N, C-alpha and C positions, 0 to 999 in steps of 0.2 A: 359045377356049383360056383357062384360068384362070391368072392371074398371081399367084404367091405373093409377098407382101410380108412381109419379116421384121419382128419387133417392133422391132429396132434402127432400121430405116428409118422405121417409123411414129413412133418416138420423136423422131428428128431432124426429120422433117417437121412434126410437131405443135408442137414447140418453136419451130422457125423460122417457122412460119406463125401461131401463136396466142399464144405467150408474150410478155408484156410489150408488147402492141401499142401502148400509148400512147407508148413510147419507140423503137419500131422505125424510124420515119421519121428519128429523130435519129441512130441508129446502125445503118445497113444492114450486111448481111453483107459487102458489097464492101469496106467500110472495114477490117474486121478481116482479111479474107483478103488484101487488097493489102498491108497492113502485115506480115503473116506472110511473104509472098513477098519483100518488101524485106529482111527479116531472114534470108532463106534458111531459114526454119523449115519443116520438112516434117512432115506429119501423115498418118496413115492414115484410111481411111473407117471411122469408129467413132461411137458415140453421142456421146461427149464430144469433138467436133471443136472447133476454136478458137472458132467463134461460139457454140456451145451452152455451152461453158465460161464465156465472158464473160457470157452471159445468165443463167446460174445464179448466178454471183457477183453480178451486178447484182440479181437477185431476192433474194438473201440479204441485201443491204444495204437493200433496200426494206422489209423486214419491221420491225415496230415494236419487236421485242425480239431478243435473241441467238438465232441459228439454228445448229444443229449441222450438221456436214458430212453426217451421215446424212440429216437432213431435206432438205438441198440435193439429195442424190442421189435421194431420194424424189420431190422436185418434178420432176426431169428424167424419171424413169421412169414416174411415175403418169400423165403426160399421154398416154402411149400406150395406156393401158387395162390390163386385167387380164393380158394376155399378156406385157406387159413387166414386170409387177410380180412375176413368179415369181423364186424364188431369194433368198438373203440379200443384204441391202444394208448394208454397214458403213461406207460413205462412202469406201472406199479408191479406187474408180474416180475419183470427183470430185477427191480430193486429188492423185492421180497426174496427172490431166489439168491441174489448176491448176499443178502443179509443172513440167510439160512446157512450158507456154506461156510465152514470154519476157516479162519484166517490161515491156519496151518496148511490147508489144501493149496491155496495160492502160493504160499511160501515154498512148499515142497515142489510145486510145478516149476517155479523160477529157478530153484537150486538144481533140479534135475536137468533142465535144458542148459544151465550154466556149466554144469559138470561135463555134459557132452561136448560143448564148445571148447572147454578147457582141455579135454583129452585130445581133441582134434588139432588144436593150434596153440598148445602151451609153449611159453618161452622157457627153454631149459638152459641153465648156465652151469656148466661143469657138473651135470647130473642133478642139479637142484631146480625144482619148478618155481618160477618167480611169481610172487603174489604181491600186489600193491594194496596199501591200506590208506584210507583218508576219510574225512568226515565232511558233511555239509548240512545245510538247513533247508527246509522246504516250507513254503508258505501254505497255510490251510485256510479254508473259509472262516469267516468271522462269526462263529457260533459259540454259545456258552459252553456246551459239552466239550468242544475242542479247546477252548481257552482253559477250562478246568483241567483237562488232561495234559496238554502240552505247554501252556503258558505263553507269555509274550517276552520279547526282548525289551530292554529298558535302558535308557541312558539318562543323563542329568536333565534332559529336556522333557521327554515324553516316552510312552510305551509305543511298541510297533502297532501298526494298524490292524494286523491280523495275527492269530496264534502261529507259532513256529514249531515245526517238528525237527528234531535232530537225528541224523543218520550217520552211521559208520559202516563203510562198505569194504569188502575184500574183492579185488578185481584181478582177473587174469591179465598178466603183462603181455601175453601173446595176442589174444583176440579181443580183449576189452570186455569180456563178459563178466557180470557180477556174480560171484560165487556165493557170497553170504552177505546179509545185511542185518544190523541191529538197530531198532527204532526206539527212540525215547523222547522225553520231554526236552524242551529247550534248556531248562536249568540243569539237566544231566550232562556231565562233561563227556567229551569224546573218549577220554581214558576209561571212564566207567563203562561206556558202551563197548569199547574195544575188549575189555575184560570178559564180556559176555560172548565174544567170538573166539576165545582161546582154544576151545574144544575143537575148532575146525582146523587147527594147524597140525601138520604131519612132519615126521622126521626128514622127508625129502623136499621140504619147502625152504624158500628163501624170501623173507619178508623185506620189502622196501617201503620206507615211510619217510615223511618230511620231519623237520626238527620238532614239530609238535608232539611226536611220539618218542622223542629221545629221553625216556624215563628209565631210571635204574630198575624200578619195580616192574614196569611193563615188559622190558626187554629180558629181565630175568625170568619172568613167567613164560615168555616165549621160548627161552632156552630150555626151560624145564620140559617143554613139549618136543625137544630135540630139533627145533626149527632154528635156522640161522637168520640173522638180521643184517640189514644195511640201512643206516639212517643218517640223516644230516645232523650235525651237532654245531653249536655256536662256538665262537672263539673263546668264550668265557669258561667252557667246559673242558675237562681233561687236559689241564695245562702241563702237568708233570710227566715227562717222558721216562719210561722204564728202560727201553733199549731201542736203538734204531735198527730198521730192517732195510732201508733203502732211502732214495731221495724223497724227503717229506713223507716218510712212511715209518711210523713209530708204534711200539707197543706201550700201552698205558694202562694204569690201574684205575678202575672206576669204583669208587668207594660207596658203600651203602649210605643213603642220606639219613639225617636225624628224623625222628618221628614228627617233629614240628614242620618238616619240609615236604611232607607228602600227605595226601588224603588217604593213602593206603597204609597207614601206620600199623594196622592190625596184621598186615602181611609181612612186615619186616623180619619178624622172628623166623619165618620160613625161608628167608633168603640168605645167601652167604654175605660175609662182611665186605667182599670186594669181587669184582669181575674183571678179567683181563680182556681188553678190546684192542683192536687195531685202528689207528687213526691215520687217515690219508688226506693230504691237502694237494690241490692242483689249482692253477689259474686257468680259467675257462675263457677262451677268446672266440667270439662269434660275431659275424658281420651284423651290424645293426644293433648290437647290445654292448653295454659297457663290459670291460674285462672285470671279472669278479672271481673271488676265491671260493672254491667249493671244499668243504671240510666234512668228511664222512667218517663214521665209526662203524665197525663191522665185527662180527664174531668169526669171520673167515680169516684165520690168523696166519696161514701159511702163504708167504709171498711168492713162492714158486708155483704152487698149485693155483693160486688166485692172484694174478698180477694186479698191481695197483691201478694201472691205466685201464684195464678191462673193468675193474670195479667202478671206476669213475664213469665210464661210458654206460655201464649197466644202471647206475643210479639215475642218469639223465633220462632213462626210459620211464621214470616215475611220472613224467608229464602225461603218460597214457591215461592215468586215472582222471586227470583234469579234463581231458577231452571226452572221456566217458561220461563224466558228470554233466558237462556242457550238452552232450547229445541227449541225455536223459531229460534235461530240463527244457531244451529248445525243441526237441522233436518227439519226446516220449510223454508229453503232457504232465510231467512231474512239477513243472513250475506253476501249474494252475490246477490244483486238485479241486474236486467238486463235492465230495462227500461231506455230510453234515455231522457225522458222528465219528469218534475215534476209530471204531472197528472198520468202518467203510473206507476212511482215508488210508488206513494201513493196508487194506486190500488193494486199493488203487495203486499204492506204491509197489506192491508185489507184482501187480499186473503190468505196470510200466517196466519193471525189471524183467518180467517174463518176455514181453515183446522185444525189449532190447537184446536179451540173450538169444532169442530166436534169430534175430538179424545177424548177430555175431556168429552163431552156429552156421548159418547159410554162407556167410563170408568165409568161414573156415573151410567149408566144403567146396568152395569155388575153385580152389587150387592156387589162388593168389594169396600173398601175405595179407592178413586182415588189416594190419596197420597201414597198408598202402591204399586201402579202399575207403570210400565214403559211406559211413553208416546211413546217412540221410538218403543217398541215392539207392543204396542196397534195399532199404525199407520200401522205397517207392517201386522198385522193380518187383520185389516180392508181392506187394499189394496188387500190381497190375497183373502178374501171372496168376495170382490167386483167383482173380475174376475170370481169366481165360480157362483155368483148369476146372473151375466149378461147373462149367457147362460143356466141357470137352468129353468126347468118348473115352472110355477107359484105356483103349489101346494107345491113345495119344498122350496119356499122362506122363510116362517116362521121358518121352521126347521133349515135352514142354518143361519138365523139371530140369533136364540137362540144359535146355536153352536158357532157362532162368539163371542157372549157375554160371553159364558162359557170359551172360549179360552182366551179372554181378561182378565177375572177374574183370570187366572192362571199366567199372566205375571207379577209376583211379583218382586220387586226389594228390595235389602237389605236396611234397614233403615240406614241413615247416619246422625249423629248428627253434626251440624255445628254451628258456631257462627253467630251472626246477621249481621256481617259486612264482 
């Protein structure tokens, strides 16, 4: 008896079995489907089911240049052969499938892969997993829904040409993967978005941030989560020394600000009147840069367990988050979002983070230190091998995957010393 298989079934089977094989172990179908069931999202048996939709979005962000929605739909349908390529394709099916799928599904996928990358290549300092925090803005298309949702920047002369979205990210210091992100309007401060990420902090973490996060309220909330911090502070802060612990290494008392000095005045009653912090100063000399003084404050108070010079070197790793943001905007299509509604642009951001985290996870599996590898070149290698593996026999897939990891391990980039700002 002949069994007739429709073109739709062949399309789904081919995508799920052959598309983007280098990242399929990182993002199995069960992760997406289980998250959909948790959200009580129901879907019909169609070509663009939840897993196929996420894979096509991921493929879109793996491409070196901007990709239209019609090209994304072509990618899904062309895998099934000529029978599935009949009829006009205007990208409408893909857009509708992406709009149907909840934003939390894309967010969970990015966090899942980011967690895998973090476990494989986390930077651990004296038993503490190092996490970096910083914020940035992303330009969105010039539409009324986006302007109403996110707003524009404005100075004395004029408004920005397009609406701006503000992001605050938590990034692994070891592999550069984005662990969590909070998205808000441009008018929302980074401090407010950071407060929405407090639930992600664990007792075994060490937060590193720049002087923009040197806030008594924020850092006390972090300490309530039993997480340590290491932040840069200005010379105007924490002037009075409590006791000396070494060369330019003092214990100081950080007093609670007045309600008029913070936007989180309603939280002051929950915080202590003061917090003991350790302030370390060092002169940083690097070829090609001016000599400058680095002043950091930390909750790691023991000078013997946590030597001052090691904490200074650890803070200089904060530049890792700057390179991660540059990679996301330059090669992850975050600098040029295409969605016309707030829901779609947020999904685009999560898909860009998902693609970035997949590259970071592959670099972590390569055996070489991820910070020594080029994310751009690793992305290109994964894309090339994805094409080879899509049409290779099953018995050759493990060998191709190992070859890909060996190629990624050779994608070294020259170390570049930078200042923390």
